[in-house]
C-alpha positions, -999 to +999 in steps of 0.1 A: +054-099+175+049-065+193+031-034+184+053-005+178+027+024+172-005+033+154-002+048+121-024+066+096-036+052+064-016+081+047+015+065+062+005+030+050-001+043+015+032+062+014+051+032+022+033+011-003+040+038-030+077+038-020+078+000-025+059-002-057+052+032-077+087+034-091+090-004-098+086-009-136+069-042-132+041-026-110+037+003-131+034-020-162+007-039-144-012-007-136-010+011-169-004-016-197-023-046-183-050-029-161-053+002-182-050+028-154-033+060-160-008+055-133+002+033-104-017+055-078-049+056-095-050+018-096-040+012-060-063+041-047-092+025-066-087-010-049-080+006-015-111+025-015-131-005-027-119-024+005-125+008+026-089+007+037-086+045+041-112+042+070-095+012+089-074+015+120-036+008+111-007-002+134+029-011+129+043-043+144+078-056+149+086-094+147+113-101+173+117-137+162+106-146+127+109-182+133 
């Protein structure tokens, strides 16, 4: 595993959004099951509870997954 670069919380959250926010299953969990108005409200709340926006973030690459 090697470090590729440092990234911002905004980049991390945007990648998370790209992977989940338009997925009907995740949207259903956020809105119908959890009762949030949308995916972003639900995920932002959890991220803020864990202080994720204030952490240091880096991107890594696995050269050999085995």
